[in-house]
C-alpha positions as CSV (number, residue, x, y, z in Angstrom):
1,M,0.0,0.0,-0.1
2,K,1.3,3.4,-1.0
3,F,1.0,6.1,1.5
4,E,-0.1,8.5,-1.5
5,S,-3.1,6.2,-2.6
6,F,-3.9,5.1,1.2
7,K,-7.8,5.0,1.9
8,A,-8.1,5.0,5.8
9,G,-11.5,3.6,6.1
10,V,-15.1,4.0,5.6
11,W,-17.9,5.8,7.6
12,K,-20.7,3.2,8.2
13,S,-24.2,4.2,9.2
14,R,-25.5,2.9,12.5
15,Y,-28.4,3.6,14.7
16,Q,-28.4,7.5,14.8
17,Y,-24.6,7.7,14.2
18,K,-21.8,6.8,11.9
19,S,-18.8,5.0,13.1
20,F,-15.5,5.1,11.4
21,E,-14.1,1.6,10.2
22,P,-10.3,1.7,9.4
23,V,-8.7,-0.4,6.9
24,P,-6.4,-3.2,8.4
25,V,-2.7,-2.1,8.3
26,N,-0.7,-5.4,8.2
27,H,0.8,-5.4,4.8
28,T,3.7,-3.7,3.2
29,W,3.9,0.2,2.9
30,L,5.6,2.2,0.3
31,W,6.0,5.9,-0.4
32,E,7.2,8.5,-2.8
33,D,7.5,11.3,-0.7
34,P,11.4,12.0,-0.1
35,T,10.8,14.0,2.9
36,I,9.9,10.9,4.9
37,N,13.3,9.3,4.1
38,T,15.1,12.3,5.4
39,L,13.0,12.4,8.5
40,L,13.3,8.7,9.1
41,E,17.1,8.8,8.9
42,S,17.2,11.7,11.4
43,A,14.7,9.9,13.8
44,N,16.9,6.6,13.5
45,R,20.1,8.5,14.3
46,A,18.6,10.4,17.2
47,L,17.3,7.1,18.8
48,G,20.5,5.4,18.2
49,E,22.3,8.2,20.0
50,L,19.7,8.1,22.9
51,N,20.2,4.3,23.2
52,A,24.0,4.8,23.4
53,F,23.6,6.6,26.6
54,S,21.5,3.6,27.9
55,L,24.4,1.5,27.5
56,I,27.1,3.7,28.8
57,V,25.6,5.4,31.6
58,P,26.3,3.8,35.0
59,D,23.3,2.6,37.0
60,I,20.9,3.8,34.2
61,D,17.9,2.3,35.9
62,L,18.2,5.0,38.6
63,F,17.5,7.7,36.0
64,I,15.0,5.6,33.9
65,E,12.8,5.8,36.9
66,M,12.5,9.6,36.6
67,H,11.7,9.2,33.0
68,V,8.9,7.0,33.6
69,V,7.6,9.4,36.3
70,K,7.7,12.2,33.8
71,E,5.9,10.3,31.1
72,A,3.0,9.2,33.6
73,Q,2.7,12.8,34.7
74,T,2.8,14.3,31.1
75,S,0.6,11.5,29.5
76,S,-2.0,11.8,32.3
77,R,-1.9,15.7,31.9
78,I,-3.2,15.4,28.4
79,E,-6.0,13.5,29.8
80,G,-6.9,16.3,32.1
81,T,-5.2,15.1,35.3
82,Q,-3.9,18.1,37.3
83,T,-0.9,16.4,39.2
84,G,2.4,18.3,39.2
85,M,5.7,16.6,38.8
86,D,6.6,17.3,42.3
87,E,3.2,15.9,43.6
88,A,3.9,12.9,41.3
89,L,7.1,12.1,43.3
90,M,5.2,12.3,46.8
91,S,3.8,9.5,48.7
92,E,-0.1,9.4,49.1
93,D,-0.2,10.5,52.6
94,Q,1.8,13.8,51.3
95,I,-0.9,14.6,48.9
96,Q,-4.0,16.8,49.8
97,P,-7.1,14.7,50.0
98,E,-8.8,16.7,47.0
99,K,-5.9,15.8,44.6
100,R,-5.5,12.3,45.5
101,D,-7.8,10.8,42.7
102,D,-5.5,12.5,40.2
103,W,-2.4,11.3,42.0
104,R,-3.5,7.8,41.9
105,E,-4.2,8.1,38.1
106,V,-0.3,9.1,37.7
107,R,1.0,6.5,39.9
108,N,-1.2,3.8,38.3
109,Y,0.5,4.9,35.1
110,V,4.0,4.6,36.7
111,D,3.0,0.9,38.0
112,A,1.7,0.1,34.4
113,V,4.6,1.0,32.7
114,N,7.0,-0.9,35.1
115,L,5.0,-3.9,34.8
116,A,4.6,-3.8,31.1
117,I,8.5,-3.3,30.6
118,K,9.2,-6.3,32.9
119,E,6.7,-8.4,31.3
120,L,8.5,-8.0,27.9
121,D,11.2,-10.3,29.3
122,T,8.9,-13.1,28.9
123,L,6.0,-11.9,26.7
124,P,6.0,-10.5,23.4
125,L,4.4,-7.0,22.6
126,S,0.9,-8.2,22.2
127,N,-2.8,-7.4,23.0
128,R,-2.8,-9.7,26.1
129,L,0.1,-7.4,27.5
130,L,-1.8,-4.2,26.6
131,K,-4.8,-5.7,28.4
132,Q,-2.8,-6.4,31.5
133,T,-1.4,-2.9,31.5
134,H,-4.8,-1.5,30.8
135,E,-6.2,-3.2,33.9
136,I,-3.5,-1.8,36.3
137,L,-4.0,1.8,34.8
138,M,-7.7,1.6,35.8
139,Q,-7.3,0.3,39.2
140,G,-9.2,2.3,41.9
141,V,-9.6,5.5,39.7
142,R,-12.1,7.1,37.3
143,G,-12.8,4.5,34.6
144,E,-12.4,1.5,37.0
145,H,-15.8,0.2,36.2
146,K,-15.3,0.6,32.4
147,Q,-14.2,-2.8,31.6
148,P,-10.5,-2.6,32.9
149,G,-8.3,-5.1,30.9
150,E,-10.8,-5.9,28.4
151,F,-11.6,-4.6,24.9
152,R,-15.0,-2.6,24.7
153,I,-18.2,-4.4,23.7
154,S,-20.0,-1.1,23.7
155,Q,-19.6,2.1,21.4
156,N,-17.4,4.8,22.5
157,W,-16.7,8.2,21.0
158,I,-14.0,11.0,21.2
159,G,-15.1,14.7,22.0
160,G,-18.6,15.9,22.7
161,S,-20.9,14.6,25.3
162,S,-22.6,12.1,23.3
163,L,-22.7,10.3,20.2
164,A,-25.0,12.8,18.7
165,D,-22.4,15.6,19.1
166,A,-18.9,13.6,19.1
167,V,-15.9,15.0,17.1
168,F,-15.0,11.3,16.3
169,I,-16.8,7.9,16.6
170,P,-14.2,5.1,16.5
171,P,-15.1,1.5,14.8
172,H,-18.4,-0.5,16.1
173,P,-17.4,-2.8,19.0
174,D,-18.0,-5.9,16.8
175,G,-15.1,-5.0,14.8
176,V,-12.3,-4.2,17.5
177,P,-11.1,-7.8,18.0
178,A,-10.2,-8.3,14.4
179,L,-8.7,-5.0,14.1
180,M,-6.7,-5.4,17.2
181,S,-5.6,-8.9,15.9
182,D,-4.5,-7.4,12.6
183,L,-2.4,-4.6,14.6
184,E,-0.7,-7.3,16.7
185,K,0.2,-9.2,13.7
186,F,1.5,-6.1,12.0
187,W,4.0,-5.7,15.0
188,H,5.6,-9.0,14.3
189,D,5.2,-9.7,10.7
190,E,8.5,-10.6,9.3
191,S,7.4,-11.2,5.9
192,I,6.8,-7.4,5.1
193,T,9.5,-5.1,4.7
194,V,8.5,-1.8,6.7
195,P,11.0,0.2,8.9
196,H,10.3,0.0,12.5
197,L,9.7,3.6,12.8
198,I,7.3,3.8,10.2
199,R,5.6,0.6,11.5
200,L,5.2,2.2,14.9
201,A,3.8,5.5,13.6
202,I,1.1,3.6,11.7
203,S,0.6,1.5,14.8
204,H,0.0,4.5,17.1
205,Y,-2.4,6.0,14.5
206,Q,-4.3,2.7,14.2
207,F,-4.7,2.1,17.8
208,E,-6.0,5.5,18.7
209,T,-8.4,5.0,15.6
210,I,-9.6,1.8,16.9
211,H,-9.8,3.1,20.7
212,P,-10.2,-0.4,21.9
213,F,-10.9,0.3,25.4
214,L,-13.7,2.3,27.0
215,D,-11.2,4.6,28.8
216,G,-7.6,5.1,28.8
217,N,-6.8,4.8,25.2
218,G,-4.7,7.7,24.9
219,R,-2.3,6.6,27.7
220,I,-2.3,3.1,26.7
221,G,-1.5,4.3,23.0
222,R,1.2,6.5,24.0
223,L,2.8,3.7,26.1
224,L,2.7,1.5,23.1
225,I,5.5,3.6,21.6
226,P,8.4,2.6,24.3
227,L,7.1,-0.9,24.5
228,Y,7.4,-1.4,20.9
229,L,10.9,0.1,20.8
230,V,12.0,-2.0,23.7
231,S,10.4,-5.3,22.4
232,H,12.2,-4.8,19.1
233,Q,15.5,-3.9,20.7
234,L,15.6,-0.5,19.1
235,L,16.0,0.7,22.7
236,V,17.8,-1.3,25.5
237,K,15.6,0.7,28.1
238,P,12.5,2.6,28.0
239,S,13.8,6.0,27.6
240,L,11.7,7.4,24.8
241,Y,8.3,8.9,25.7
242,L,6.5,11.2,23.2
243,S,3.8,12.3,25.5
244,D,5.9,15.5,26.2
245,F,6.1,16.1,22.4
246,F,2.5,15.5,22.0
247,E,1.4,17.5,24.9
248,R,3.4,20.6,23.6
249,N,2.0,20.2,20.2
250,R,-1.5,19.0,21.2
251,A,-3.7,20.7,18.7
252,N,-1.3,19.5,15.8
253,Y,-1.2,16.1,17.2
254,Y,-5.0,15.7,17.2
255,D,-5.4,17.3,13.9
256,A,-2.7,15.0,12.3
257,L,-4.6,11.9,13.6
258,M,-7.9,13.5,12.2
259,R,-6.4,14.3,8.8
260,V,-5.7,10.6,8.5
261,R,-9.3,9.7,9.1
262,I,-11.0,12.5,7.1
263,S,-8.4,13.2,4.2
264,N,-6.3,10.0,4.0
265,D,-3.2,12.0,4.7
266,L,-1.0,9.5,6.4
267,I,2.2,11.2,4.9
268,H,1.3,14.2,7.3
269,W,0.9,12.0,10.2
270,V,4.2,10.0,9.5
271,R,6.1,13.3,9.1
272,F,4.7,14.6,12.5
273,F,5.5,11.4,14.2
274,L,9.0,10.9,12.9
275,Q,9.7,14.9,13.9
276,G,8.5,13.8,17.4
277,V,10.9,10.9,17.6
278,T,13.9,13.1,16.5
279,E,13.0,15.8,18.8
280,T,12.3,13.8,21.9
281,A,15.4,11.4,21.4
282,T,17.5,14.3,20.9
283,K,16.2,16.1,24.3
284,G,16.4,12.7,26.0
285,R,20.1,12.4,24.8
286,N,20.7,15.9,26.1
287,V,19.1,15.0,29.4
288,F,21.4,12.2,29.9
289,Q,24.6,14.2,29.3
290,E,23.6,16.7,31.7
291,I,22.8,14.0,34.1
292,L,26.3,12.7,33.9
293,S,27.8,16.2,34.5
294,L,25.5,16.7,37.4
295,R,26.4,13.3,38.7
296,T,30.3,14.0,38.7
297,E,29.8,17.3,40.3
298,A,27.5,15.9,43.1
299,E,29.8,12.9,43.9
300,H,32.9,15.2,44.0
301,K,31.0,17.2,46.7
302,L,30.3,14.1,48.6
303,L,34.1,13.3,49.0
304,S,34.3,16.2,51.6
305,L,32.1,14.1,54.0
306,G,34.7,11.8,55.0
307,K,33.5,8.6,56.7
308,R,29.7,9.9,56.2
309,A,30.4,9.8,52.4
310,P,29.4,6.1,51.9
311,N,25.8,6.7,53.5
312,A,25.9,9.9,51.5
313,K,26.3,8.1,48.1
314,Q,23.5,5.7,48.9
315,A,21.4,8.8,49.8
316,L,22.3,10.5,46.4
317,N,21.4,7.3,44.5
318,L,18.0,7.5,46.2
319,L,17.6,11.1,45.2
320,Y,18.2,10.0,41.6
321,R,15.1,7.9,41.9
322,K,13.1,10.1,44.2
323,P,14.2,13.8,44.2
324,M,11.7,14.8,46.6
325,L,11.9,13.0,49.9
326,S,11.6,13.3,53.7
327,A,14.2,12.5,56.6
328,G,11.7,9.4,57.0
329,D,12.3,8.3,53.5
330,L,16.0,8.2,54.1
331,E,15.4,6.3,57.3
332,K,13.2,3.6,55.6
333,N,15.3,3.4,52.3
334,L,18.9,3.6,53.8
335,G,18.1,1.5,57.0
336,V,19.7,4.4,59.2
337,S,18.8,6.1,62.3
338,Q,16.7,9.4,62.4
339,P,19.9,11.3,63.8
340,T,21.7,9.9,60.9
341,A,19.1,10.8,58.4
342,N,18.9,14.3,59.6
343,A,22.7,14.6,59.5
344,L,22.8,13.4,56.0
345,I,20.1,16.0,55.0
346,R,21.9,18.9,56.8
347,D,25.0,17.9,54.7
348,F,23.3,17.9,51.4
349,I,21.7,21.4,52.2
350,R,25.3,22.8,53.0
351,L,26.6,21.1,49.9
352,G,23.7,22.7,47.7
353,L,22.2,19.3,46.8
354,L,18.8,19.7,48.7
355,R,16.5,22.5,49.5
356,E,13.6,22.4,52.0
357,V,10.4,23.3,50.5
358,T,7.4,23.1,52.9
359,G,8.6,25.8,55.3
360,A,7.2,23.9,58.1
361,T,8.8,22.7,61.3
362,R,7.4,18.9,60.9
363,H,6.8,16.6,58.1
364,R,9.4,18.7,56.1
365,L,10.1,17.7,52.3
366,Y,13.3,18.4,50.6
367,V,14.0,18.6,46.8
368,F,17.1,17.9,44.7
369,E,16.4,20.7,42.7
370,T,19.0,21.1,40.1
371,Y,18.2,17.2,39.1
372,L,14.6,17.5,39.2
373,S,14.8,20.8,37.0
374,L,16.1,18.6,34.1
375,F,12.6,16.8,33.8
376,V,10.3,19.6,34.2
377,R,11.4,22.3,31.6
């Protein structure tokens, strides 16, 4: 199928509405547009550079955790969840009661990402894995009664308050299993020659168009991107998340998806997606460079602590995973006494590595500001 002659699907009349029925995607794809080749080359180069850092940065998993939290917070924000990056790093008892529902959605996303990546060790990227991930995403939050972990058996819609005024109506539920089966085959079909990033661009569009779940489709569809890259070994670690790019270009993102459905303009979508991969991978590479520089500087400062340096090094590693914490967090995670934890915090404040942010006399929280700032700009 050539991009230039692609027909995205048909609008089929239902009772009082029309659903969009997309065509299957599991076949070879070709294009004449030379811009796609250039964008594909740039995206692959940027992705390779990002992956190189995953291979050379010591204790890379410490920093991947922050990438996951950033993705969870940003992807959830696209769906209207109002949880700040600092709040996403807090424990539930530190969150104001009226904000806990949003906070749980973000933390569910973190749990869902971590489980899905771990499952890739034993499971291929599959509908089964997406269903398991969706079930975790929906636990105990808005949408928990909308068939968590199962493809929908009723009609959903995007935008508007009902089917009557919806912006877009995905395919009828009867067609969802076959469409998702076709999409799963597309991920793994070695008999067709399609570059991975092109395959991934088409897959994200197709998933969002099918909208197979009653809720959480945006988040699962965006999570599909790093899952695909890791499962096909384009990335060793889940270090690329496009939610930040999509959120910053939200109107263009939704417009690009709709242009495929309405005008068959798959070329515009693929260009947009490849641009997003390039920008996001380049930004991720730069963040890793800054992390390495910050790490060298911080560890040099710890040398001045003498016999307290070993505990301080453990505390620093904890801060890479959790750059906002309390003295109690240090006690629990390092297995040290309260006086030792308090002494470490005083040392870190003196060295310019921590700042107290509550202004309270009890239940104080401290932030590793220079590190956290790398993920919130």
